C-alpha positions in Angstrom: 13.8 20.0 8.3 11.4 20.5 5.4 13.2 18.3 2.8 13.2 15.1 5.9 9.2 15.6 6.5 8.6 15.7 2.5 10.5 12.5 2.2 8.7 11.2 5.2 5.3 11.8 3.9 6.1 10.5 0.3 7.3 7.5 2.0 4.3 7.0 3.7 2.1 7.9 1.5 4.2 5.3 -1.1 3.6 2.5 1.7 -0.4 3.1 2.0 -0.6 2.7 -1.9 1.2 -0.3 -1.5 -1.3 -1.7 1.2 -4.2 -0.6 -0.6 -2.6 -2.5 -3.8 -1.9 -5.5 -1.7 -5.1 -5.5 -0.6 -7.3 -5.3 -3.7 -4.8 -8.0 -4.8 -5.2 -10.3 -1.8 -9.7 -9.8 -2.4 -10.1 -11.4 -5.8 -7.0 -13.9 -5.0 -9.3 -15.1 -1.9 -12.6 -15.2 -4.0 -10.9 -17.2 -6.8 -9.0 -19.8 -4.6 -11.0 -22.4 -3.2 -9.5 -22.6 0.3 
């Protein structure tokens, strides 16, 4: 059970990091884009 829980926590943390990185990437793109 602990192994599964740790794996799920790692996946969740990775997903959150990816979302944060995507948000940081989108901000400069919106500023640079004329749209």
